[in-house]
C-alpha positions, 0 to 999 in steps of 0.5 A: 677729497678734502673732506675725506682727509679731514674726517680721517684726521679727526679719527686719528686720536685714540685709533690704532694708527697712533701707536703705529705712528709712535712706533715709527717716531712720526706721531709728532708730525701727524698734524703737519702732514694731515695724517689720519685713520680710516675708521669711517670709510668715505664713499669709494674708500671701503677697502681702506677701512682700518688703514693709515690715511696719507693725504697728498697736499698741493703746495698752493693749499686752498679748497682743492689742497688735497690732490689725492690720498694713499692708505697704508696698512698698520699691521700685516695686511696685504697689500701694504699700500692702497691707492685710489682707483685710477689715480696717477703716480704722484710725488709726496710732499711736493711743498718741499720743492718750493722750500728755500734750500740748496738741498732736497731729498728723494725718498722711497715712500711717504714714511721715509719722506716725513722722517727726513722732514722731521730731521729738517731735510726737505724731502719728497717721496716716490711711492716705490722704486718703480714709480719714477716718471720722466716728468718728475725730473725738471723740479730737481734741476738747479739744486746744489744737491739732490740727495737720493736716500735709498733703502739698503737693498738692491732695488734701492741702490739701482733706483739711486743709480737710475736717478744719477743717470738722469739728474746732474746733481745727484748725491746717493745716500745709501742707508746701509744693509737692511735699513731705510730712512725711518729705521736708520733714524729710529736706530741712530737718531736725528743728528746721525741721519743729518750727518750721514746726508752731509748736513751740519746741525 
C-alpha cells in the first residue's frame, strides 16, 4: 500500500489531477496529504485508472503508514469515489485527533477535511453521511467543541443532528444552501471559513 501511494504521488506532477486540485484550492497541500494520480495502476487498482489517489495515513507513520487508499473521479465518472474491495469504513486524517487543539472538526469527505486543514482547522473526513460508525465516537470525547461542518443540504443537516445526539460537545456549522466546506472556502476564503467556525485569526 505504501509503495502504491508513492507511485501515485510521483505521477501527480503534470497529470490531469493537478488542475483539478488547483480548481479546488488544494494543490498546495497535495504533498502534505500524499495525494497522487493513478497513471500506472498498481495490482488490483485497475478500476482507479485516471483518478485522484487519496491515501489514508496512520498517525504513527512508519513502514505501514498507509492504511488504505481511496480514489476520486476527476471528471464526471461514476461512481465519484472508489474504495478498495473489502476495505472497512475509515476516518480520513486521523492525525487531527492527536493534534494539541481544544477543537476538532468532522467533515463530509476527504476534500472538505483537507480544506478545513488548509484553513488551520484540525479536521477528519467521513466518507459519506451514512458512513459514521459507533466506534468513531470515543476519540471525540473531551474536546471543548466538535465542529460538524455539514453540507448545506438535508442529508448534511440530518448527519449533524445525528452526531449532536451521540456526542456531548457538538457545534453544528451549516455551510449554507448548496455549499460544502470546499465551495464555501473557494467562494469566501480562509478567514471567512474560520470566522464561520467561531475561530479567531
